[in-house]
TITIRO-253111 format. One record per residue: x negated, y negated, z negated of N, C-alpha, C, CB in turn. Coordinates in steps of 0.1 Angstrom, whole numbers, padded with zeros to 4 digits, always signed. Glycine has a CB too. Example, Ala and Ser with C-alpha at 12.3 -4.5 7.8 and 13.67 -1.06 7.14 Angstrom:
% TITIRO-253111
-0132+0057-0078-0123+0045-0078-0132+0033-0078-0113+0045-0090/-0128+0022-0071-0137+0011-0071-0129+0000-0079-0141+0006-0057/
END
This chain:
% TITIRO-253111
+0048-0282-0020+0034-0286-0017+0029-0297-0028+0033-0292-0003/+0038-0306-0031+0034-0317-0040+0032-0311-0054+0044-0328-0041/+0041-0302-0058+0040-0296-0072+0028-0288-0073+0053-0288-0075/+0023-0282-0063+0011-0274-0063-0001-0283-0067+0009-0267-0050/-0001-0295-0063-0011-0305-0066-0012-0308-0081-0010-0317-0058/-0001-0305-0088-0001-0307-0103-0004-0294-0110+0013-0312-0107/-0008-0283-0103-0011-0270-0109+0002-0263-0113-0019-0272-0121/+0013-0267-0107+0026-0261-0110+0029-0250-0100+0038-0272-0111/+0033-0238-0105+0036-0227-0096+0051-0225-0095+0028-0215-0100/+0056-0218-0085+0070-0215-0084+0072-0201-0078+0078-0226-0076/+0083-0196-0081+0086-0182-0076+0101-0181-0074+0082-0171-0086/+0105-0176-0062+0119-0175-0059+0124-0161-0064+0122-0177-0045/+0136-0160-0069+0142-0148-0073+0155-0147-0065+0145-0147-0088/+0154-0141-0053+0165-0141-0043+0177-0133-0049+0161-0134-0030/+0175-0123-0057+0186-0115-0062+0195-0122-0071+0181-0102-0068/+0188-0132-0079+0196-0140-0088+0198-0154-0083+0188-0141-0102/+0195-0157-0070+0196-0170-0064+0190-0181-0074+0211-0174-0061/+0178-0179-0078+0172-0188-0088+0157-0191-0084+0172-0182-0102/+0152-0201-0090+0137-0204-0088+0131-0206-0102+0136-0217-0079/+0120-0200-0104+0112-0202-0116+0101-0212-0114+0107-0188-0121/+0101-0222-0122+0090-0232-0121+0081-0231-0133+0096-0246-0119/+0069-0229-0131+0059-0227-0143+0050-0238-0144+0052-0213-0141/+0052-0247-0154+0043-0259-0155+0033-0258-0167+0052-0271-0158/+0030-0245-0171+0021-0243-0183+0007-0248-0179+0022-0229-0187/+0004-0248-0167-0010-0252-0163-0010-0266-0156-0016-0242-0153/-0001-0274-0161+0001-0287-0155-0012-0296-0157+0013-0295-0162/-0016-0302-0146-0027-0311-0146-0023-0323-0137-0040-0305-0140/-0025-0335-0142-0022-0347-0134-0033-0352-0125-0018-0358-0144/-0030-0352-0112-0041-0356-0103-0042-0371-0102-0037-0351-0089/-0053-0376-0097-0055-0390-0095-0048-0396-0084-0070-0393-0094/-0044-0388-0074-0036-0393-0063-0028-0381-0058-0044-0400-0052/-0018-0384-0050-0010-0373-0044-0009-0375-0029+0005-0374-0051/-0011-0364-0022-0009-0363-0008+0005-0359-0004-0019-0353-0001/+0009-0363+0007+0022-0359+0013+0034-0366+0007+0024-0345+0012/+0032-0376-0002+0044-0382-0008+0052-0390+0002+0040-0391-0020/+0045-0394+0013+0052-0402+0023+0063-0393+0031+0043-0408+0033/+0062-0380+0029+0071-0371+0035+0082-0367+0026+0064-0359+0040/+0082-0371+0013+0091-0367+0003+0102-0378+0000+0084-0363-0010/+0114-0374+0002+0125-0384-0002+0125-0387-0017+0139-0378+0003/+0127-0399-0020+0128-0403-0034+0115-0400-0042+0140-0396-0042/+0103-0402-0035+0091-0399-0041+0087-0408-0053+0080-0399-0031/+0095-0418-0055+0093-0427-0067+0095-0420-0080+0102-0439-0066/+0102-0408-0079+0104-0400-0092+0091-0396-0097+0113-0388-0089/+0081-0394-0089+0067-0390-0094+0061-0401-0102+0058-0386-0082/+0065-0413-0099+0059-0424-0107+0065-0424-0121+0063-0438-0100/+0078-0422-0122+0085-0422-0135+0081-0410-0143+0100-0421-0133/+0079-0398-0137+0076-0387-0145+0061-0385-0149+0080-0375-0138/+0052-0393-0143+0038-0392-0145+0032-0404-0152+0031-0388-0133/+0040-0415-0154+0035-0428-0158+0027-0427-0171+0046-0438-0159/+0033-0419-0181+0027-0419-0194+0013-0412-0194+0036-0411-0204/+0010-0404-0184-0003-0398-0183-0014-0407-0179-0003-0386-0174/-0010-0418-0173-0019-0429-0170-0031-0425-0161-0025-0435-0183/-0028-0415-0152-0039-0410-0143-0036-0414-0129-0040-0395-0144/-0024-0412-0124-0021-0415-0110-0021-0430-0108-0008-0409-0106/-0028-0435-0098-0028-0449-0095-0025-0453-0081-0042-0454-0099/-0023-0443-0072-0022-0446-0058-0010-0438-0052-0035-0443-0051/+0000-0444-0047+0011-0438-0041+0013-0442-0027+0024-0440-0049/+0016-0433-0018+0022-0437-0005+0037-0436-0007+0016-0427+0006/+0044-0447-0005+0058-0447-0009+0066-0453+0002+0060-0455-0022/+0078-0448+0004+0087-0453+0014+0095-0465+0008+0097-0442+0019/+0104-0471+0015+0111-0483+0011+0123-0480+0002+0115-0491+0023/+0126-0467+0000+0137-0464-0009+0150-0465-0001+0138-0474-0021/+0161-0469-0007+0174-0469+0000+0176-0482+0008+0185-0467-0010/+0179-0480+0020+0180-0492+0029+0195-0497+0029+0176-0489+0043/+0204-0491+0022+0218-0495+0021+0218-0507+0012+0227-0484+0016/+0224-0518+0017+0226-0530+0009+0212-0535+0005+0235-0528-0003/+0210-0540-0008+0198-0545-0012+0190-0536-0021+0200-0558-0019/+0195-0523-0022+0188-0514-0031+0176-0508-0025+0198-0502-0035/+0164-0511-0030+0152-0506-0025+0143-0504-0037+0145-0516-0015/+0129-0502-0035+0121-0499-0046+0119-0511-0056+0107-0494-0041/+0124-0522-0053+0123-0534-0062+0129-0530-0076+0131-0546-0057/+0139-0522-0076+0145-0518-0089+0135-0509-0097+0158-0509-0087/+0127-0501-0090+0118-0492-0097+0106-0501-0101+0113-0481-0087/+0102-0511-0093+0091-0520-0098+0095-0527-0110+0087-0529-0086/+0108-0530-0112+0112-0537-0124+0109-0528-0137+0127-0541-0124/+0111-0515-0135+0108-0506-0146+0093-0506-0149+0113-0492-0142/+0085-0506-0139+0070-0507-0141+0066-0520-0148+0063-0505-0128/+0072-0531-0144+0069-0543-0151+0074-0543-0166+0076-0555-0143/+0085-0537-0169+0089-0536-0182+0079-0529-0191+0103-0528-0183/+0072-0520-0186+0062-0512-0193+0048-0519-0193+0062-0498-0188/+0048-0531-0187+0035-0538-0187+0025-0534-0176+0028-0537-0200/+0030-0528-0166+0021-0524-0155+0020-0534-0144+0026-0511-0148/+0008-0537-0140+0006-0546-0129+0006-0538-0116-0007-0554-0130/+0013-0542-0106+0014-0534-0094+0011-0543-0082+0028-0528-0093/+0007-0535-0071+0004-0542-0059+0010-0534-0047-0011-0544-0057/+0018-0540-0039+0024-0532-0028+0019-0538-0015+0039-0534-0029/+0012-0529-0008+0006-0533+0005+0012-0524+0016-0009-0532+0005/+0021-0529+0024+0029-0521+0034+0036-0509+0026+0019-0515+0045/+0032-0497+0029+0039-0486+0022+0030-0480+0011+0043-0476+0032/+0019-0487+0007+0010-0482-0003+0012-0489-0016-0004-0482+0002/+0014-0482-0027+0017-0488-0040+0005-0485-0049+0030-0483-0046/-0001-0495-0054-0012-0494-0063-0007-0498-0077-0025-0503-0059/-0010-0489-0087-0005-0492-0101-0018-0493-0109+0004-0481-0106/-0019-0504-0117-0032-0505-0125-0032-0494-0136-0033-0519-0132/-0044-0493-0142-0047-0482-0152-0046-0487-0166-0060-0476-0149/-0040-0499-0167-0039-0504-0181-0028-0496-0188-0035-0519-0181/-0030-0495-0201-0020-0487-0209-0007-0494-0209-0026-0485-0223/+0004-0486-0210+0017-0492-0210+0020-0497-0224+0028-0481-0206/+0030-0505-0226+0033-0511-0239+0039-0499-0247+0044-0522-0237/+0038-0501-0260+0043-0490-0269+0051-0496-0281+0030-0482-0275/+0060-0487-0286+0068-0491-0297+0077-0503-0295+0060-0493-0310/+0082-0504-0282+0090-0516-0279+0105-0511-0276+0084-0522-0266/+0114-0521-0280+0128-0519-0277+0131-0527-0265+0137-0522-0289/+0133-0521-0254+0134-0529-0241+0148-0527-0236+0124-0524-0231/+0152-0537-0227+0165-0537-0222+0164-0539-0206+0174-0548-0228/+0173-0533-0199+0173-0535-0185+0187-0536-0180+0166-0523-0178/+0190-0546-0171+0203-0548-0165+0200-0549-0150+0210-0561-0170/+0204-0539-0143+0202-0539-0128+0213-0547-0121+0203-0524-0123/+0209-0554-0111+0219-0562-0103+0231-0554-0098+0213-0570-0092/+0227-0542-0094+0237-0532-0089+0234-0518-0093+0239-0533-0073/+0243-0509-0095+0240-0496-0098+0231-0489-0088+0253-0488-0101/+0222-0481-0093+0213-0473-0084+0211-0460-0090+0200-0481-0081/+0214-0449-0083+0212-0435-0088+0197-0433-0090+0217-0425-0078/+0189-0437-0080+0174-0435-0081+0168-0442-0093+0168-0439-0068/+0172-0455-0094+0166-0463-0105+0171-0458-0119+0170-0478-0103/+0183-0454-0120+0188-0448-0132+0181-0436-0136+0203-0446-0131/+0179-0427-0127+0172-0414-0130+0157-0417-0133+0173-0404-0118/+0151-0427-0126+0137-0430-0129+0135-0436-0143+0132-0440-0118/+0145-0444-0147+0145-0450-0160+0145-0439-0171+0157-0460-0162/+0154-0429-0168+0154-0418-0178+0141-0411-0179+0165-0408-0174/+0135-0409-0167+0122-0401-0167+0111-0410-0174+0118-0398-0153/+0111-0423-0172+0100-0431-0178+0101-0433-0193+0101-0445-0171/+0113-0432-0198+0115-0436-0212+0119-0424-0221+0126-0446-0213/+0121-0412-0216+0125-0401-0224+0114-0396-0232+0131-0390-0216/+0101-0399-0229+0090-0395-0236+0081-0407-0240+0081-0385-0227/+0075-0406-0252+0067-0417-0257+0073-0424-0268+0064-0427-0246/+0069-0437-0271+0074-0444-0283+0083-0455-0280+0062-0450-0290/+0086-0458-0267+0095-0469-0264+0109-0465-0263+0091-0476-0250/+0118-0475-0264+0133-0472-0262+0138-0482-0251+0141-0473-0275/+0148-0477-0244+0154-0486-0234+0169-0486-0235+0150-0481-0220/+0175-0498-0235+0189-0499-0234+0192-0503-0220+0195-0510-0244/+0200-0495-0213+0201-0495-0199+0216-0499-0195+0197-0482-0192/+0218-0510-0188+0231-0514-0185+0233-0514-0169+0234-0528-0190/+0246-0513-0165+0249-0512-0151+0243-0500-0144+0245-0525-0144/+0243-0489-0151+0237-0477-0146+0246-0471-0136+0233-0467-0157/+0241-0461-0128+0250-0454-0118+0257-0443-0125+0241-0449-0106/+0270-0444-0124+0279-0433-0131+0281-0422-0120+0293-0439-0135/+0271-0414-0118+0272-0405-0108+0269-0391-0113+0261-0408-0097/+0275-0380-0107+0272-0367-0112+0257-0363-0113+0279-0357-0103/+0249-0368-0103+0235-0365-0104+0229-0371-0116+0228-0371-0091/+0233-0383-0120+0227-0389-0132+0231-0381-0145+0233-0404-0134/+0244-0377-0146+0248-0370-0158+0241-0356-0159+0263-0368-0158/+0239-0350-0147+0232-0337-0147+0217-0339-0151+0232-0330-0133/+0211-0350-0147+0197-0353-0151+0197-0354-0166+0192-0366-0145/+0207-0361-0172+0207-0362-0187+0209-0349-0193+0219-0372-0191/+0218-0341-0188+0220-0327-0194+0207-0319-0193+0231-0320-0186/+0199-0320-0183+0187-0313-0182+0177-0318-0192+0181-0314-0168/+0175-0332-0193+0166-0337-0202+0169-0334-0217+0165-0353-0200/+0182-0333-0220+0187-0329-0233+0181-0316-0237+0202-0329-0234/+0181-0306-0227+0176-0293-0229+0161-0294-0232+0178-0284-0217/+0154-0304-0227+0140-0306-0229+0137-0313-0242+0134-0313-0218/+0147-0317-0250+0145-0324-0262+0146-0339-0262+0132-0320-0267/+0151-0344-0251+0152-0359-0249+0163-0364-0258+0154-0363-0235/+0162-0377-0262+0172-0384-0270+0178-0395-0261+0166-0390-0283/+0189-0391-0255+0196-0400-0246+0211-0400-0250+0195-0395-0231/+0216-0412-0251+0230-0414-0255+0237-0424-0246+0231-0419-0270/+0250-0421-0243+0258-0430-0235+0268-0436-0244+0264-0423-0223/+0268-0450-0246+0277-0457-0255+0281-0470-0249+0271-0459-0269/+0294-0473-0249+0299-0486-0245+0293-0491-0232+0296-0496-0256/+0294-0483-0221+0289-0486-0208+0274-0489-0207+0296-0499-0203/+0267-0483-0217+0252-0484-0218+0246-0470-0220+0248-0494-0229/+0234-0469-0215+0226-0457-0218+0215-0461-0227+0221-0450-0204/+0213-0454-0238+0202-0457-0247+0192-0445-0247+0207-0460-0262/+0180-0448-0242+0170-0437-0241+0159-0440-0252+0163-0437-0227/+0157-0431-0261+0147-0433-0272+0136-0423-0269+0153-0431-0286/+0124-0428-0267+0113-0419-0264+0110-0409-0276+0100-0427-0261/+0107-0397-0272+0104-0386-0282+0094-0377-0276+0117-0379-0286/+0090-0367-0284+0082-0356-0279+0090-0345-0273+0073-0350-0290/+0088-0342-0260+0096-0332-0254+0091-0318-0258+0096-0333-0238/+0099-0308-0256+0095-0294-0260+0084-0289-0251+0108-0285-0258/+0076-0280-0257+0065-0274-0249+0065-0259-0251+0051-0280-0255/+0060-0252-0241+0059-0238-0240+0073-0231-0244+0048-0233-0250/+0083-0236-0239+0096-0230-0240+0102-0227-0226+0106-0239-0249/+0110-0217-0226+0117-0213-0213+0131-0221-0214+0119-0198-0212/+0133-0228-0203+0146-0236-0202+0154-0230-0190+0143-0251-0200/+0166-0227-0192+0175-0221-0182+0185-0232-0178+0182-0208-0186/+0186-0236-0166+0194-0247-0162+0201-0243-0149+0186-0260-0160/+0215-0244-0149+0222-0242-0137+0225-0255-0130+0236-0234-0140/+0222-0255-0117+0223-0267-0109+0238-0268-0103+0213-0268-0097/+0244-0279-0104+0258-0281-0099+0258-0279-0084+0264-0295-0104/+0269-0275-0079+0271-0275-0064+0270-0289-0059+0284-0268-0060/+0263-0291-0048+0261-0304-0043+0274-0309-0036+0250-0304-0033/+0280-0321-0041+0292-0326-0036+0291-0331-0022+0298-0337-0044/+0279-0336-0018+0278-0341-0004+0278-0329+0006+0265-0349-0003/+0271-0318+0002+0271-0306+0010+0285-0300+0011+0261-0296+0005/+0292-0300+0000+0306-0295+0000+0315-0302+0009+0311-0295-0015/+0314-0315+0009+0323-0324+0017+0319-0321+0032+0321-0339+0014/+0307-0320+0035+0302-0318+0049+0309-0305+0054+0287-0317+0049/+0308-0294+0046+0314-0281+0050+0329-0282+0051+0310-0270+0041/+0336-0289+0042+0350-0291+0043+0354-0298+0056+0355-0299+0030/+0347-0309+0059+0350-0316+0071+0348-0308+0084+0342-0330+0072/+0337-0300+0083+0333-0292+0095+0344-0281+0096+0319-0285+0093/+0349-0275+0085+0359-0265+0086+0372-0271+0091+0362-0259+0072/+0376-0283+0087+0388-0289+0091+0388-0292+0106+0391-0302+0084/+0376-0297+0111+0375-0300+0126+0376-0287+0134+0361-0306+0128/+0370-0276+0129+0371-0263+0135+0386-0258+0136+0362-0253+0128/+0393-0260+0125+0407-0256+0125+0415-0264+0135+0413-0257+0111/+0412-0277+0136+0419-0285+0145+0416-0281+0159+0415-0300+0143/+0404-0278+0162+0400-0274+0176+0407-0261+0180+0385-0273+0177/+0408-0252+0170+0413-0239+0173+0429-0238+0172+0407-0228+0164/+0434-0250+0169+0449-0251+0166+0454-0242+0156+0456-0249+0180/+0446-0241+0145+0450-0233+0133+0452-0243+0121+0439-0223+0130/+0460-0238+0111+0463-0246+0100+0456-0243+0087+0478-0246+0097/+0452-0230+0085+0445-0226+0073+0434-0217+0076+0456-0218+0063/+0423-0219+0069+0411-0211+0072+0412-0197+0067+0399-0218+0066/+0405-0188+0074+0405-0174+0070+0393-0171+0061+0404-0164+0082/+0385-0182+0059+0373-0181+0050+0375-0190+0038+0361-0185+0057/+0368-0188+0027+0368-0196+0016+0354-0203+0014+0371-0188+0003/+0354-0215+0008+0342-0223+0006+0340-0225-0009+0343-0236+0014/+0328-0224-0013+0326-0227-0027+0311-0222-0031+0336-0220-0036/+0308-0224-0044+0317-0229-0055+0317-0245-0054+0311-0225-0069/+0329-0250-0056+0331-0265-0056+0337-0269-0069+0340-0269-0044/+0331-0280-0075+0337-0287-0086+0345-0299-0080+0327-0291-0097/+0358-0298-0079+0366-0309-0073+0364-0322-0080+0380-0305-0072/+0361-0322-0093+0359-0334-0100+0347-0342-0094+0357-0332-0115/+0337-0335-0090+0325-0341-0085+0327-0347-0071+0313-0331-0084/+0338-0344-0064+0341-0350-0051+0346-0364-0053+0351-0341-0044/+0351-0368-0065+0355-0381-0067+0366-0385-0059+0343-0391-0065/+0366-0398-0054+0377-0404-0046+0378-0398-0032+0375-0419-0045/+0367-0391-0028+0367-0384-0015+0378-0374-0014+0354-0378-0012/+0382-0368-0025+0392-0358-0026+0406-0364-0022+0394-0351-0039/+0408-0376-0027+0421-0383-0024+0421-0387-0009+0422-0396-0032/+0409-0391-0004+0408-0395+0010+0411-0383+0019+0394-0401+0013/+0406-0371+0015+0409-0359+0023+0424-0356+0024+0402-0347+0017/+0431-0357+0013+0445-0356+0013+0452-0366+0022+0451-0357-0002/+0447-0378+0021+0453-0389+0030+0451-0386+0044+0446-0402+0026/+0440-0380+0048+0438-0376+0062+0447-0364+0066+0423-0372+0064/+0450-0355+0057+0457-0343+0059+0450-0331+0058+0463-0344+0074/+0440-0331+0049+0431-0320+0046+0433-0316+0031+0416-0323+0049/+0436-0303+0029+0439-0299+0015+0429-0287+0012+0454-0295+0013/+0427-0286-0001+0419-0274-0006+0429-0265-0013+0407-0278-0015/+0430-0252-0009+0439-0243-0015+0431-0233-0024+0448-0236-0005/+0434-0232-0036+0427-0223-0045+0428-0208-0040+0432-0224-0060/+0417-0201-0041+0417-0187-0038+0417-0179-0051+0404-0183-0029/+0416-0166-0050+0415-0157-0062+0402-0159-0069+0418-0143-0058/+0392-0164-0062+0379-0166-0068+0378-0180-0074+0367-0163-0058/+0375-0181-0086+0374-0194-0093+0364-0204-0086+0370-0192-0107/+0369-0216-0083+0361-0226-0077+0358-0224-0062+0348-0228-0084/+0365-0214-0056+0364-0212-0042+0378-0215-0035+0360-0197-0039/+0377-0222-0024+0390-0227-0018+0391-0224-0003+0390-0242-0020/+0403-0222+0001+0407-0222+0015+0408-0236+0020+0420-0214+0018/+0406-0239+0032+0408-0252+0038+0421-0252+0047+0396-0257+0047/+0430-0262+0044+0442-0262+0051+0444-0276+0057+0454-0259+0043/+0449-0278+0069+0451-0291+0075+0465-0293+0080+0441-0293+0087/+0470-0305+0081+0483-0308+0087+0482-0306+0102+0487-0323+0083/+0493-0305+0108+0493-0303+0123+0487-0314+0130+0507-0301+0128/+0488-0326+0124+0482-0338+0130+0474-0346+0119+0492-0347+0137/+0461-0347+0121+0453-0354+0111+0455-0369+0113+0439-0350+0112/+0455-0377+0102+0457-0391+0103+0443-0398+0104+0464-0396+0091/+0442-0408+0113+0430-0416+0114+0428-0424+0101+0430-0426+0126/+0416-0428+0098+0413-0435+0085+0402-0444+0086+0410-0424+0074/+0402-0454+0077+0391-0463+0076+0385-0461+0062+0395-0478+0078/+0372-0463+0060+0366-0460+0047+0355-0471+0045+0360-0446+0046/+0355-0477+0033+0344-0485+0029+0338-0480+0017+0349-0500+0027/+0326-0477+0017+0319-0470+0005+0316-0481-0005+0307-0462+0010/+0315-0476-0018+0311-0484-0029+0303-0476-0038+0324-0490-0036/+0298-0482-0049+0290-0475-0059+0299-0465-0067+0283-0485-0068/+0293-0454-0070+0301-0444-0078+0305-0450-0091+0293-0431-0079/+0318-0449-0094+0323-0455-0106+0330-0444-0115+0334-0467-0104/
END
């Protein structure tokens, strides 16, 4: 619904499990409806800022875990010289032009996936550059970088820093991009499968789950083994059977930022 307000059309190709997004008729609206229903709607700020048209957002508070909220995104706007006003859940951004030809730096107090991706979106186009420290080392971030590279972005990762140099992105070109299997969804199905096996007093699933990139599961894979849940490779690449010990072990978990 939101993309249609930009003149962007989409088409599903069920036989190829793909979606075609056509942005050749892109137009930037002066305001957007329904953003209050969209998770992470602050990405629309980062991706449209250079057009200098959108000035009014209905925005949620961002992530309520710890102190990570939209303050991190507001810092990015301030870096670019934007004056902002936040009234309840309504964000007003002035129409002054953003700074240009500047070498800027940003150090976030804590890693944030949303703020890292928004920084990439804000600075991959145009004349400014950004040296970004304490970024979120998350699969979603690296996939965003991989996608922006295909669009012609100049993004480098060096010495625990991301350097984004603004450039002209490609136009009127077809870009093919494969989306990685979602690790959160994969873990949810693995846990659900393990619970089902336990309830039915079975040890190994008769079904396989995938595709899964086990690297993207991070430390959660070690935690699964600690509990007594294993992934057994099938004959299909990246598809796994679920196996559990006769008695699963209780566990405690404290989450941290993805490292």
